[in-house]
C-alpha positions as CSV (number, residue, x, y, z in Angstrom):
1,X,0.3,0.2,-0.2
2,X,1.3,3.6,-0.6
3,X,2.7,5.2,2.2
4,X,0.2,7.4,3.8
5,X,3.4,10.4,3.8
6,X,3.9,10.1,0.4
7,X,4.5,13.5,-1.3
8,X,2.3,13.3,-5.0
9,X,3.9,17.1,-6.0
10,X,7.4,16.2,-4.8
11,X,7.0,12.8,-6.5
12,X,6.2,14.7,-9.8
13,X,9.3,16.7,-9.5
14,X,11.4,13.7,-9.4
15,X,9.8,12.1,-12.0
16,X,10.1,15.9,-14.4
17,X,13.3,15.7,-12.9
18,X,14.0,12.5,-14.5
19,X,13.1,13.6,-17.7
20,X,16.2,15.6,-18.0
21,X,18.2,13.0,-20.4
22,X,21.5,15.4,-20.3
23,X,21.3,15.8,-16.2
24,X,21.1,12.4,-16.0
25,X,24.3,11.3,-18.6
26,X,26.4,13.8,-17.3
27,X,25.4,12.7,-13.6
28,X,24.2,16.6,-12.7
29,X,20.8,15.7,-11.2
30,X,20.6,18.2,-7.9
31,X,21.8,16.4,-5.3
32,X,18.0,16.4,-3.7
33,X,17.1,13.6,-6.0
34,X,19.6,11.2,-5.2
35,X,19.7,11.7,-1.3
36,X,16.0,12.7,-0.4
37,X,14.9,9.2,-2.0
38,X,17.5,7.4,-0.1
39,X,16.5,9.1,3.6
40,X,12.7,9.8,2.7
41,X,11.6,7.1,0.7
42,X,8.0,7.0,1.9
43,X,8.0,10.6,0.4
44,X,8.0,8.8,-3.1
45,X,6.2,6.4,-5.3
46,X,8.0,3.3,-5.7
47,X,7.9,3.3,-9.4
48,X,9.4,7.0,-9.5
49,X,12.1,5.4,-6.9
50,X,12.6,2.3,-9.4
51,X,12.8,4.9,-12.2
52,X,15.4,6.6,-10.0
53,X,17.7,3.6,-9.8
54,X,17.8,2.1,-13.1
55,X,18.3,5.8,-14.8
56,X,21.2,6.3,-12.7
57,X,21.7,2.8,-10.1
58,X,23.9,1.1,-13.5
59,X,25.8,4.2,-14.6
60,X,25.0,6.2,-17.7
61,X,25.2,4.0,-20.4
62,X,22.2,1.5,-19.0
63,X,20.9,5.1,-17.9
64,X,20.3,5.9,-21.6
65,X,19.2,2.2,-22.4
66,X,16.3,2.7,-19.5
67,X,15.5,6.3,-20.7
68,X,15.4,4.8,-24.6
69,X,13.2,1.9,-22.9
70,X,10.9,4.0,-21.4
71,X,10.3,6.1,-24.9
72,X,10.3,3.8,-27.3
73,X,10.2,0.3,-25.7
74,X,6.7,-0.4,-27.2
75,X,7.7,0.3,-30.6
76,X,10.4,-1.9,-30.3
77,X,8.6,-4.9,-28.9
78,X,6.1,-4.7,-31.5
79,X,8.7,-4.8,-34.0
80,X,9.7,-8.2,-32.4
81,X,5.8,-9.6,-32.4
82,X,5.8,-8.5,-35.9
83,X,8.9,-9.6,-37.6
84,X,7.7,-13.3,-36.0
85,X,4.3,-12.4,-37.8
86,X,5.4,-11.7,-41.1
87,X,7.8,-14.7,-41.2
88,X,5.0,-18.0,-40.6
89,X,2.4,-15.4,-42.6
90,X,1.6,-16.9,-46.2
91,X,-1.1,-15.0,-47.2
92,X,0.2,-12.1,-50.2
93,X,-1.7,-9.5,-48.8
94,X,-1.2,-9.9,-45.4
95,X,2.0,-10.2,-45.7
96,X,1.9,-6.7,-47.8
97,X,0.1,-4.9,-44.9
98,X,2.7,-5.9,-42.1
99,X,5.9,-5.4,-43.9
100,X,4.4,-1.5,-44.3
101,X,3.7,-1.6,-40.5
102,X,7.5,-2.5,-39.8
103,X,8.7,0.2,-42.2
104,X,6.8,2.0,-40.4
105,X,8.0,1.6,-36.5
106,X,11.6,1.2,-38.1
107,X,10.9,5.0,-39.0
108,X,9.5,5.9,-36.0
109,X,12.3,3.9,-33.9
110,X,15.0,5.6,-36.3
111,X,13.8,9.1,-36.2
112,X,12.9,9.3,-32.6
113,X,15.5,11.9,-30.5
114,X,15.1,9.5,-27.9
115,X,16.7,6.3,-30.4
116,X,20.5,5.9,-29.7
117,X,20.9,2.3,-30.4
118,X,21.3,-0.9,-28.6
119,X,23.8,-1.6,-25.7
120,X,26.4,-4.4,-26.3
121,X,25.5,-8.1,-25.4
122,X,27.4,-11.4,-24.6
123,X,25.5,-14.1,-25.6
124,X,26.9,-17.4,-23.2
125,X,25.6,-21.3,-24.0
126,X,25.2,-23.1,-20.9
127,X,24.2,-27.1,-20.7
128,X,21.3,-28.0,-18.6
129,X,23.3,-30.5,-16.7
130,X,25.8,-28.6,-15.7
131,X,23.8,-25.5,-15.2
132,X,24.6,-24.1,-11.9
133,X,28.3,-24.5,-12.4
134,X,28.2,-22.6,-16.4
135,X,26.2,-20.3,-14.6
136,X,28.6,-19.2,-12.2
137,X,31.2,-18.7,-14.6
138,X,28.7,-16.9,-16.9
139,X,28.6,-14.6,-13.9
140,X,32.0,-13.8,-13.4
141,X,32.5,-13.5,-17.5
142,X,29.6,-10.6,-17.9
143,X,30.9,-8.9,-14.1
144,X,31.4,-5.4,-14.5
145,X,31.2,-5.1,-18.3
146,X,27.9,-3.6,-18.2
147,X,27.0,-5.7,-21.2
148,X,23.6,-7.5,-21.5
149,X,23.3,-10.9,-21.5
150,X,21.4,-13.3,-23.8
151,X,21.3,-16.8,-23.1
152,X,21.5,-20.1,-25.1
153,X,20.8,-23.5,-24.2
154,X,23.6,-25.8,-25.9
155,X,21.6,-28.4,-28.3
156,X,18.6,-25.7,-28.7
157,X,18.6,-23.4,-31.1
158,X,16.3,-20.2,-29.6
159,X,17.5,-17.4,-27.9
160,X,16.1,-13.9,-26.7
161,X,14.4,-12.6,-24.0
162,X,12.1,-15.4,-23.4
163,X,14.9,-17.8,-23.2
164,X,16.9,-15.7,-21.1
165,X,14.2,-14.9,-18.6
166,X,13.8,-19.0,-18.3
167,X,17.5,-19.4,-17.8
168,X,17.0,-16.9,-14.2
169,X,13.8,-19.1,-14.0
170,X,15.7,-22.8,-14.1
171,X,18.9,-21.3,-12.1
172,X,16.0,-20.2,-9.6
173,X,14.9,-23.7,-9.4
174,X,18.5,-24.9,-9.3
175,X,19.1,-22.9,-5.9
176,X,15.8,-24.7,-4.6
177,X,16.8,-27.8,-5.2
178,X,16.6,-29.9,-1.9
179,X,19.6,-32.1,-3.0
180,X,21.7,-28.8,-3.8
181,X,20.7,-27.2,-0.8
182,X,22.2,-30.3,0.9
183,X,25.5,-30.0,-0.5
184,X,25.9,-26.4,-0.4
185,X,23.6,-24.8,2.6
186,X,21.7,-21.7,1.2
187,X,18.5,-22.1,2.7
188,X,17.2,-23.6,6.0
189,X,15.2,-27.0,5.2
190,X,10.9,-27.2,5.1
191,X,9.4,-30.0,6.5
192,X,9.4,-32.1,3.7
193,X,5.0,-32.3,3.6
194,X,4.9,-31.0,-0.4
195,X,7.0,-33.9,-1.4
196,X,9.0,-31.9,-3.9
197,X,12.0,-32.0,-4.9
198,X,12.3,-28.1,-4.1
199,X,12.1,-26.3,-0.6
200,X,9.0,-24.6,-0.4
201,X,8.5,-22.7,2.8
202,X,5.4,-20.7,3.7
203,X,7.2,-17.4,5.0
204,X,10.0,-17.8,2.3
205,X,13.4,-19.2,2.1
206,X,14.9,-18.0,4.9
207,X,18.8,-17.6,5.3
208,X,20.8,-21.1,6.5
209,X,23.3,-19.8,9.6
210,X,26.3,-21.9,9.4
211,X,29.3,-22.1,11.9
212,X,32.7,-22.0,10.4
213,X,33.9,-24.4,7.9
214,X,33.8,-25.8,4.5
215,X,30.1,-25.6,4.2
216,X,29.7,-21.5,5.0
217,X,32.8,-21.2,2.4
218,X,30.6,-23.5,-0.5
219,X,28.1,-20.9,0.8
220,X,29.7,-17.8,1.2
221,X,30.7,-18.5,-3.0
222,X,27.2,-19.8,-3.8
223,X,25.5,-16.6,-2.5
224,X,28.2,-14.0,-4.1
225,X,27.4,-16.0,-7.1
226,X,23.3,-15.0,-6.4
227,X,24.4,-11.2,-5.9
228,X,25.7,-11.4,-9.0
229,X,22.6,-13.3,-11.0
230,X,20.2,-11.0,-8.9
231,X,22.6,-7.9,-10.2
232,X,22.6,-8.8,-13.7
233,X,18.7,-9.9,-13.8
234,X,18.1,-6.2,-12.0
235,X,20.4,-4.3,-14.6
236,X,18.3,-5.7,-17.2
237,X,14.8,-5.7,-15.9
238,X,14.7,-9.7,-15.4
239,X,13.5,-11.6,-12.1
240,X,15.1,-14.0,-10.8
241,X,11.8,-16.1,-9.1
242,X,13.0,-17.2,-5.8
243,X,10.8,-17.1,-2.8
244,X,12.9,-15.7,-0.6
245,X,12.0,-14.4,2.9
246,X,11.4,-10.5,3.4
247,X,13.7,-11.2,6.1
248,X,16.7,-11.8,3.4
249,X,16.2,-8.5,2.1
250,X,16.4,-6.8,5.7
251,X,19.7,-8.3,6.4
252,X,20.9,-7.4,3.1
253,X,20.1,-3.7,4.1
254,X,21.9,-3.8,7.0
255,X,18.8,-4.1,9.6
256,X,18.9,-6.1,12.6
257,X,16.5,-8.9,13.1
258,X,14.8,-9.9,16.1
259,X,13.7,-13.5,17.8
260,X,10.2,-12.4,15.8
261,X,12.0,-13.4,12.6
262,X,12.4,-17.2,14.3
263,X,9.8,-19.6,12.3
264,X,6.9,-20.4,14.4
265,X,4.2,-23.1,13.9
266,X,3.3,-23.5,10.9
267,X,5.9,-21.9,8.7
268,X,6.8,-25.0,7.3
269,X,10.7,-25.1,8.0
270,X,13.7,-26.0,10.6
271,X,13.6,-23.7,13.7
272,X,10.0,-23.3,14.7
273,X,11.3,-24.5,18.2
274,X,13.1,-21.2,18.4
275,X,10.1,-19.0,17.6
276,X,8.0,-21.1,20.0
277,X,10.7,-20.4,22.7
278,X,10.9,-16.6,21.8
279,X,7.6,-16.4,22.1
280,X,7.6,-18.1,25.6
281,X,10.6,-15.8,26.5
282,X,9.5,-12.8,25.8
283,X,6.5,-13.2,28.0
284,X,8.7,-14.1,31.3
285,X,10.6,-11.0,29.9
286,X,7.2,-8.9,30.8
287,X,6.8,-10.1,33.8
288,X,3.3,-10.6,36.1
289,X,3.4,-6.9,36.7
290,X,4.3,-5.4,40.1
291,X,1.6,-5.6,41.7
292,X,1.8,-9.4,41.8
293,X,5.4,-9.8,42.8
294,X,7.2,-7.9,45.5
295,X,10.7,-8.9,45.1
296,X,13.1,-11.5,42.9
297,X,12.3,-14.6,44.8
298,X,8.6,-14.2,44.2
299,X,9.5,-13.4,40.6
300,X,11.6,-16.8,40.3
301,X,8.2,-18.8,42.3
302,X,6.1,-16.8,39.2
303,X,8.6,-18.2,36.7
304,X,8.4,-21.7,37.8
305,X,4.4,-21.9,38.1
306,X,4.1,-20.2,34.4
307,X,6.8,-23.3,33.3
308,X,4.0,-25.7,35.1
309,X,1.1,-24.0,33.2
310,X,-1.1,-26.9,31.7
311,X,-2.2,-24.2,28.6
312,X,1.4,-23.8,26.9
313,X,0.4,-26.2,24.0
314,X,-2.9,-23.6,23.8
315,X,-0.7,-20.5,23.9
316,X,2.5,-21.1,21.9
317,X,2.1,-24.0,19.5
318,X,0.0,-25.2,16.5
319,X,-3.6,-26.2,16.7
320,X,-3.2,-30.1,16.0
321,X,-0.2,-30.0,19.1
322,X,-3.0,-27.7,21.5
323,X,-2.6,-30.5,24.1
324,X,-3.0,-30.2,27.8
325,X,1.0,-29.4,27.6
326,X,2.8,-27.7,30.4
327,X,6.6,-25.8,29.2
328,X,8.4,-27.9,31.6
329,X,6.4,-31.7,30.3
330,X,7.1,-30.4,26.7
331,X,10.8,-29.6,26.8
332,X,10.9,-33.0,28.3
333,X,8.9,-34.5,25.9
334,X,11.3,-33.1,22.8
335,X,14.6,-32.9,24.2
336,X,15.1,-28.8,23.5
337,X,18.9,-28.0,24.0
338,X,21.1,-25.5,23.3
339,X,21.2,-26.2,19.4
340,X,20.8,-24.1,16.1
341,X,16.9,-25.5,16.1
342,X,16.4,-26.7,19.9
343,X,17.1,-29.9,19.1
344,X,19.3,-30.2,15.8
345,X,22.3,-28.8,14.2
346,X,25.3,-26.2,15.5
347,X,25.8,-26.4,19.1
348,X,25.4,-22.4,20.1
349,X,28.0,-22.4,23.2
350,X,30.3,-25.3,23.8
351,X,28.8,-28.5,24.9
352,X,25.5,-27.0,23.5
353,X,23.7,-30.6,22.7
354,X,24.6,-31.4,26.4
355,X,22.7,-28.3,27.8
356,X,18.7,-28.1,28.6
357,X,16.6,-25.1,27.9
358,X,14.7,-24.7,31.1
359,X,13.0,-22.3,32.4
360,X,15.8,-20.2,33.9
361,X,18.0,-20.2,30.9
362,X,15.8,-19.9,28.5
363,X,16.2,-16.6,28.2
364,X,19.7,-16.8,27.5
365,X,19.2,-19.4,24.4
366,X,16.8,-17.1,22.9
367,X,19.2,-14.3,22.9
368,X,22.2,-16.7,21.8
369,X,20.0,-18.1,18.7
370,X,19.2,-15.2,18.0
371,X,22.5,-14.0,17.5
372,X,23.4,-17.3,15.6
373,X,20.8,-17.0,13.2
374,X,20.9,-13.8,12.2
375,X,24.4,-12.7,12.9
376,X,27.5,-14.9,13.4
377,X,26.0,-17.4,11.2
378,X,24.8,-15.6,8.4
379,X,27.3,-12.3,8.1
380,X,29.7,-14.0,5.7
381,X,27.3,-15.3,3.9
382,X,25.2,-11.9,3.3
383,X,28.5,-10.1,2.8
384,X,29.0,-12.2,-0.1
385,X,25.9,-11.6,-2.0
386,X,26.3,-7.8,-1.5
387,X,30.0,-8.0,-2.8
388,X,28.4,-10.4,-5.8
389,X,25.1,-7.6,-6.7
390,X,27.7,-4.3,-5.8
391,X,29.5,-5.8,-9.3
392,X,26.1,-4.4,-10.7
393,X,24.5,-1.6,-8.7
394,X,25.9,0.2,-5.8
395,X,24.4,-1.5,-2.8
396,X,23.7,1.9,-0.9
397,X,21.2,2.8,-3.4
398,X,19.1,-0.1,-2.4
399,X,18.5,2.1,1.0
400,X,15.7,4.1,-0.6
401,X,13.5,0.8,-0.6
402,X,11.9,-1.3,1.6
403,X,12.9,-5.0,2.3
404,X,9.8,-6.3,0.9
405,X,9.9,-4.2,-2.3
406,X,13.3,-5.4,-2.7
407,X,11.3,-8.6,-2.3
408,X,9.3,-7.7,-5.4
409,X,11.7,-6.3,-7.6
410,X,14.3,-9.1,-7.6
411,X,12.2,-12.0,-7.0
412,X,8.9,-11.0,-8.7
413,X,5.6,-10.3,-7.2
414,X,3.7,-13.0,-5.4
415,X,0.7,-12.7,-7.3
416,X,-1.1,-16.3,-8.1
417,X,-2.5,-16.0,-11.9
418,X,-4.7,-18.3,-13.7
419,X,-7.9,-18.3,-15.9
420,X,-10.3,-20.8,-16.3
421,X,-8.0,-22.2,-19.9
422,X,-5.1,-22.7,-17.9
423,X,-7.0,-24.2,-14.1
424,X,-8.4,-26.8,-17.4
425,X,-4.4,-28.0,-18.2
426,X,-3.8,-28.6,-14.5
427,X,-6.8,-29.7,-12.9
428,X,-7.2,-33.7,-14.1
429,X,-10.4,-35.1,-12.8
430,X,-10.1,-38.9,-11.7
431,X,-12.2,-41.3,-10.2
432,X,-14.8,-41.6,-12.5
433,X,-15.3,-37.7,-12.4
434,X,-14.8,-36.2,-16.1
435,X,-14.1,-32.4,-17.7
436,X,-17.7,-32.5,-18.4
437,X,-19.3,-33.1,-15.2
438,X,-21.1,-30.1,-13.1
439,X,-19.0,-30.1,-10.1
440,X,-15.4,-30.1,-12.2
441,X,-17.0,-27.0,-13.7
442,X,-18.6,-25.6,-10.4
443,X,-14.9,-25.9,-9.1
444,X,-13.2,-24.2,-11.9
445,X,-15.5,-21.3,-11.6
446,X,-14.7,-20.8,-8.3
447,X,-10.9,-21.0,-8.3
448,X,-11.2,-18.3,-11.2
449,X,-13.2,-15.8,-8.8
450,X,-11.0,-16.3,-6.3
451,X,-8.9,-12.9,-4.7
452,X,-5.2,-13.5,-4.8
453,X,-5.2,-14.5,-0.3
454,X,-7.6,-17.1,-1.3
455,X,-5.8,-18.5,-3.9
456,X,-2.7,-18.7,-1.5
457,X,-5.5,-20.1,1.0
458,X,-6.5,-22.5,-1.7
459,X,-2.9,-24.0,-2.5
460,X,-2.3,-24.3,0.7
461,X,-5.0,-26.3,1.4
462,X,-4.0,-28.6,-1.4
463,X,-0.4,-28.8,-1.5
464,X,0.4,-27.9,1.8
465,X,2.4,-24.4,0.0
466,X,1.0,-21.4,-0.3
467,X,3.1,-20.2,-3.3
468,X,2.7,-21.9,-6.9
469,X,6.1,-24.3,-7.3
470,X,9.0,-23.1,-9.0
471,X,8.0,-22.1,-13.1
472,X,4.5,-21.1,-11.6
473,X,1.2,-22.9,-12.6
474,X,2.8,-25.0,-15.8
475,X,4.7,-27.4,-13.2
476,X,1.0,-27.4,-10.4
477,X,-1.1,-30.1,-10.5
478,X,-4.1,-31.2,-9.0
479,X,-5.4,-34.3,-9.3
480,X,-10.2,-33.9,-8.6
481,X,-11.7,-36.8,-7.1
482,X,-16.0,-37.1,-6.6
483,X,-16.0,-37.9,-2.5
484,X,-18.2,-41.0,-2.8
485,X,-20.1,-41.9,0.1
486,X,-20.2,-37.9,1.0
487,X,-23.3,-36.2,1.2
488,X,-23.9,-32.1,0.0
489,X,-23.4,-31.3,3.7
490,X,-19.9,-32.8,3.9
491,X,-16.5,-30.5,3.5
492,X,-13.6,-30.8,0.8
493,X,-10.8,-32.6,2.0
494,X,-7.4,-32.8,0.3
495,X,-4.2,-35.4,0.4
496,X,-2.0,-32.5,0.1
497,X,1.2,-34.8,0.4
498,X,-0.3,-36.4,-3.2
499,X,-2.0,-32.6,-4.6
500,X,-4.8,-34.6,-4.3
501,X,-8.8,-32.6,-4.0
502,X,-11.8,-34.7,-2.6
503,X,-15.4,-33.1,-3.4
504,X,-18.6,-34.0,-2.2
505,X,-21.9,-33.9,-4.7
506,X,-22.2,-30.6,-4.7
507,X,-25.2,-29.3,-6.8
508,X,-24.0,-26.0,-7.3
509,X,-21.0,-23.4,-7.4
510,X,-22.2,-21.3,-5.2
511,X,-22.9,-24.6,-2.4
512,X,-18.8,-25.6,-3.5
513,X,-17.8,-22.0,-2.9
514,X,-19.1,-21.7,0.6
515,X,-17.9,-25.3,1.3
516,X,-14.6,-25.0,0.4
517,X,-13.6,-21.5,1.8
518,X,-15.1,-23.1,5.1
519,X,-12.3,-26.4,5.0
520,X,-9.5,-23.7,3.2
521,X,-10.1,-21.7,6.8
522,X,-10.6,-24.3,9.0
523,X,-7.7,-26.5,8.2
524,X,-5.0,-23.8,9.0
525,X,-2.0,-26.1,10.2
526,X,-3.4,-29.0,9.4
527,X,-0.6,-30.3,7.5
528,X,1.9,-29.3,11.0
529,X,2.6,-32.2,12.9
530,X,5.4,-31.5,14.5
531,X,7.5,-28.2,15.4
532,X,10.7,-28.9,14.0
């Protein structure tokens, strides 16, 4: 949402200043135009700040490129489309009309006062079977050159912007691959509920803290590559569709993260126990109030009473874990100790595996875990990412953006886009249900009418992840079964591990929408069986 402090007048003034191409190329913008958006970004719209970054963040040549794109980019794109259509046309009359339009477009572009020419491109060929290693080499090749990157996959003839974007998508998939992450741990592991070969955390991918050693050295090199990859993509206007958490970009901006950034039950990744203990420690730190405690001895007694309260599960755990458990009983059950996740991982202190977490030291555990997760365990990876990114754009210029805005700029929006035709190709009727059945049509119509939040809830209901998999809807499938033996009063049910949806015999779209909405909202956390 736009900032309540946004100033339309200042925004228009900066937009007008950015129309002065000579000032941009010569680096002669007035100081306020570059300083004010950095220190008071809330005054300006996101689009204006992004425009400023494109025009001055990558140097004069790229500034001219983006100014040119703003003025004649639509004509260039139409020219490319028209050329493709012309090559496939066989009707002489149509060919003549298209040739004339193409000639008019080229004349318009060439005669435009905003057209200076195209940037030099570097064409690289990569093999899908060795994608990460060859991609790292390609980024080293173009780093600092200011060239555009064109990618061609070995053994294939296609190249151009669509293939280059496909390159970024496939590298993102490789970086998200579960096996690759085990070899070079970049991200916190998920709970595996999706059954996918890719990590799919509900909050987005979290940076994995690592202790010193070969694994961290390999992760540092990989993050330097990721910084270069994202820098090149931003330079050209592509995205790298990794589902990163906004907290990652907060670290890149140098913002401190606190215990509130730990995963919580339902996040779908390792470290949820740290979030549970952080919430409990925060309640202890808040204290019972002056009226209830007269001295330190009474405070210790109050803490012990809190540790014995039988509603710990109700207050701090997911619904499926909300049994009558006290803090002491729960810790005795899971065996929490001073390790990275509270259960496993790197020790937070000497002999951390032998030091159990208790009500007396839980605050110390949260403090040490926070330092390891968000400072000492990730500082070298963040520095390497900033170094790689800094080869393409000054990292300081990113101060004009909030973490969520950077996430959108680098990784794309979290939009879930589908329409009737694409859903018909991804929803497979099974179990005797046909694509001509009214029930199947009711489901497709209901999905088309959903807003973004409802689509996210639906994906979480049927696949245990509120995001589409890498590659988008094209890599998603859902088997739709009739739920035999049930009545219209029953609710839909799912088998998220197999991407299966079971629908009772509803007789209208409205009936299906109501029941599906109820099922989606009542199933929050249904796939979360244990805190990790």
